C-alpha positions as MATLAB code, in Angstrom:
seq = 'LTNAAKYTDPGGQVGLSSLEQGGEVVLRVADNGAGIGPELLPRVFDLFVQGTRGLDRAQGGLGIGLSLVKRLVELHGGRVSAASPGPGQGAVFELRLPLHRGDDGEQAAALEPPPAPLRILVVDDNADAADSLRELLALDGHAAAAVHSALAALERVAQDPPDVVLLDIGLPEMDGYDVARRIRACVGTAGVRLVALTGYGQADDRLRALAAGFDEHLVKPVRHAQLLAVLRQHGPVAERRAPGGG';
ca = [
      36.353  134.692  -89.603;
      38.181  133.660  -86.474;
      37.174  136.872  -84.708;
      33.585  136.543  -85.865;
      33.404  133.026  -84.506;
      35.149  134.039  -81.325;
      32.836  136.926  -80.454;
      29.580  135.266  -81.568;
      27.774  133.133  -78.972;
      26.725  129.563  -79.721;
      23.673  129.577  -81.983;
      24.664  132.860  -83.602;
      25.299  133.437  -87.258;
      28.495  134.156  -89.208;
      28.319  134.865  -92.935;
      30.985  135.171  -95.585;
      30.299  136.724  -99.024;
      32.252  137.913 -102.054;
      31.394  139.965 -105.060;
      32.896  142.099 -107.823;
      32.169  145.756 -107.510;
      33.733  148.724 -109.372;
      36.854  146.885 -110.451;
      37.434  145.480 -106.942;
      36.851  142.161 -105.251;
      34.834  142.710 -102.099;
      34.920  140.169  -99.216;
      32.543  140.598  -96.298;
      32.390  138.847  -92.991;
      29.253  139.512  -91.015;
      28.058  138.191  -87.645;
      25.331  138.884  -85.107;
      27.672  138.628  -82.141;
      29.167  140.975  -79.586;
      29.353  143.968  -81.882;
      31.593  147.036  -81.454;
      30.822  150.120  -79.444;
      30.927  153.619  -81.059;
      33.929  154.656  -78.905;
      35.978  151.625  -80.197;
      34.869  151.431  -83.803;
      37.016  154.310  -85.179;
      40.103  152.762  -83.490;
      39.505  149.066  -84.160;
      42.367  148.734  -86.618;
      44.821  150.519  -84.403;
      47.715  148.543  -82.906;
      47.109  147.047  -79.465;
      43.500  148.156  -79.374;
      41.041  145.672  -77.800;
      37.428  145.751  -76.687;
      36.437  145.005  -73.124;
      35.934  141.245  -73.771;
      39.446  141.208  -75.326;
      40.878  141.597  -71.822;
      39.759  137.980  -71.204;
      42.649  135.953  -72.514;
      40.220  133.004  -73.281;
      38.942  135.227  -76.054;
      41.239  138.158  -76.470;
      44.629  138.230  -78.237;
      47.381  140.775  -78.288;
      45.437  143.438  -80.185;
      47.577  143.241  -83.328;
      45.514  141.037  -85.651;
      43.293  143.713  -87.205;
      46.189  146.173  -87.516;
      48.151  143.552  -89.374;
      45.132  142.821  -91.653;
      44.865  146.516  -92.473;
      48.570  146.870  -93.252;
      48.673  143.818  -95.491;
      45.563  144.870  -97.444;
      46.953  148.356  -97.978;
      50.267  146.882  -99.219;
      48.206  145.166 -101.933;
      46.440  148.407 -102.904;
      43.259  147.694 -100.976;
      41.416  148.826  -97.985;
      39.489  147.323  -95.063;
      36.635  148.720  -92.977;
      34.433  147.784  -90.057;
      30.856  148.648  -89.205;
      28.605  147.808  -86.255;
      25.287  149.200  -84.983;
      26.667  148.816  -81.431;
      27.360  146.319  -78.600;
      25.387  143.129  -78.903;
      24.298  143.906  -82.473;
      26.984  142.233  -84.545;
      29.641  143.589  -86.903;
      30.535  143.605  -90.571;
      34.168  143.638  -91.753;
      34.735  144.462  -95.443;
      37.937  143.910  -97.385;
      38.408  145.435 -100.868;
      41.255  144.603 -103.222;
      41.878  145.654 -106.821;
      40.601  142.973 -109.152;
      43.572  141.561 -111.097;
      42.563  140.568 -114.610;
      45.892  138.999 -115.480;
      48.296  139.876 -118.233;
      48.046  138.628 -121.795;
      50.451  135.811 -120.968;
      48.335  134.577 -118.150;
      45.166  134.735 -120.265;
      46.805  132.791 -123.021;
      48.021  130.188 -120.543;
      44.546  129.796 -119.242;
      43.282  128.929 -122.722;
      45.864  126.236 -123.265;
      44.916  122.595 -122.481;
      45.858  121.404 -118.955;
      49.100  119.410 -118.602;
      48.846  115.649 -118.959;
      48.172  114.029 -115.560;
      51.416  113.634 -113.725;
      52.609  111.952 -110.511;
      53.996  114.858 -108.536;
      55.761  114.954 -105.164;
      55.699  118.225 -103.234;
      58.510  118.640 -100.666;
      58.358  121.533  -98.241;
      58.859  121.661  -94.481;
      56.005  124.202  -94.276;
      53.228  121.615  -93.997;
      50.474  124.057  -94.824;
      52.197  125.305  -97.977;
      52.984  121.739  -99.094;
      49.547  120.354  -98.464;
      47.808  123.300 -100.104;
      49.924  122.935 -103.247;
      49.204  119.211 -103.197;
      45.449  119.910 -103.111;
      45.767  122.515 -105.878;
      47.609  120.014 -108.087;
      45.022  117.356 -107.413;
      42.347  119.739 -108.590;
      44.260  120.105 -111.799;
      44.006  116.300 -112.315;
      47.457  115.199 -111.049;
      48.259  112.421 -108.631;
      49.985  114.563 -106.071;
      51.539  113.738 -102.695;
      53.370  115.873 -100.141;
      56.121  115.193  -97.624;
      57.647  117.662  -95.161;
      61.242  116.599  -94.778;
      64.320  115.849  -96.893;
      64.635  112.284  -95.618;
      61.016  111.578  -96.342;
      61.459  112.888  -99.870;
      64.503  110.681 -100.546;
      62.747  107.642  -99.222;
      59.615  108.326 -101.317;
      61.540  108.947 -104.523;
      63.662  105.826 -104.082;
      60.655  103.567 -103.466;
      58.363  105.033 -106.150;
      59.960  107.698 -108.433;
      57.338  110.335 -109.460;
      57.281  112.271 -112.748;
      58.014  115.636 -111.088;
      59.379  116.674 -107.682;
      58.566  120.243 -106.538;
      61.352  120.744 -104.054;
      61.861  123.538 -101.495;
      65.514  124.607 -101.051;
      65.423  125.768  -97.396;
      64.828  122.406  -95.693;
      66.134  122.035  -92.112;
      67.907  118.677  -92.095;
      69.486  118.836  -95.534;
      69.003  121.628  -98.074;
      67.287  121.115 -101.401;
      70.573  121.179 -103.312;
      71.805  118.077 -101.499;
      68.475  116.381 -101.869;
      68.573  117.000 -105.642;
      72.084  115.594 -105.878;
      71.085  112.462 -103.985;
      68.039  111.949 -106.111;
      70.165  112.282 -109.260;
      72.573  109.655 -107.843;
      69.729  107.082 -107.305;
      69.238  104.391 -109.842;
      65.977  104.663 -111.699;
      65.441  108.383 -111.216;
      67.026  109.628 -114.450;
      63.557  110.525 -115.848;
      62.310  112.378 -112.742;
      62.109  116.140 -113.328;
      63.259  118.229 -110.422;
      61.767  121.767 -109.969;
      63.114  124.053 -107.330;
      60.256  125.957 -105.652;
      62.043  128.393 -103.418;
      62.291  131.883 -101.997;
      65.927  132.138 -103.170;
      65.463  134.106 -106.392;
      68.910  135.596 -107.322;
      70.670  134.695 -110.532;
      73.367  132.802 -108.524;
      70.605  130.831 -106.818;
      69.258  129.676 -110.128;
      72.731  128.681 -111.420;
      73.353  126.769 -108.170;
      70.065  124.924 -108.515;
      70.757  123.904 -112.110;
      74.269  122.779 -111.105;
      72.776  120.593 -108.377;
      70.602  118.756 -110.882;
      67.324  120.766 -110.964;
      65.641  121.074 -114.342;
      63.689  124.282 -113.410;
      64.006  127.025 -110.821;
      60.732  128.826 -109.680;
      60.623  131.567 -107.111;
      57.881  131.712 -104.452;
      55.205  132.792 -104.618;
      54.816  131.133 -108.025;
      51.793  131.957 -110.140;
      49.527  129.060 -111.039;
      49.906  129.777 -114.780;
      53.718  129.695 -114.471;
      53.565  126.378 -112.635;
      51.267  124.882 -115.261;
      53.551  126.038 -118.035;
      56.542  124.172 -116.375;
      54.437  121.048 -115.915;
      53.370  121.084 -119.602;
      57.082  120.642 -120.491;
      57.334  117.395 -118.553;
      55.267  114.433 -119.542;
      54.951  111.280 -117.559;
      58.202  109.384 -117.100;
      56.800  106.359 -118.972;
      56.250  108.528 -122.036;
      59.739  109.937 -121.952;
      61.500  106.570 -121.881;
      62.559  105.386 -125.282;
      61.875  101.689 -125.999;
      64.826   99.690 -124.623;
      66.325  102.785 -123.067;
      67.541  103.140 -119.481;
];
């Protein structure tokens, strides 16, 4: 999409479509922009290959983007192709990936009722990842917020304890283990459920997370169905507090 917009003049058209075909999902990006010459088209996915306009740094890059796309798609069992009638006649890029139907466990999870609405805090120094997960949780009906640092997380939890904290481990100022310990030491946070959402997935990492006070340990990238299953186990804090309890 970025390339299509970059090489299509103002007033041009860029289209995105998707469909299911032969057990694959097919994504197409089409434009009526600069197009691709016949001498370049067979090599457009090669490393460091650029068209003539790509030599202009205002539009061109390093010539690695399409090669990277091709490699990533192939690693997922798919393929990518490009077509163009020629210079000035636009181009179509098509990406095909095997359509994943999901296993029986995922299908069963999809049939279960959604978790009760929760107040969830997402903590990740990767702002894009944190904000995307926050939006996904909001679509599921939760009151979700995101912060991007350990200190912001501690401040937020102390002021207004959520039901669940989805906490990254590899934070720059203070790792997630220390954040979990500090949350557990705060008054009024006993009912908060801490879920480690991390790239550290060894058995020792899980044990270390549980010892630090986490209730769950999920390894990135986590499947939506897996995350929903964890959230179903943790109702709102108000419902978990026994009358007269602390």
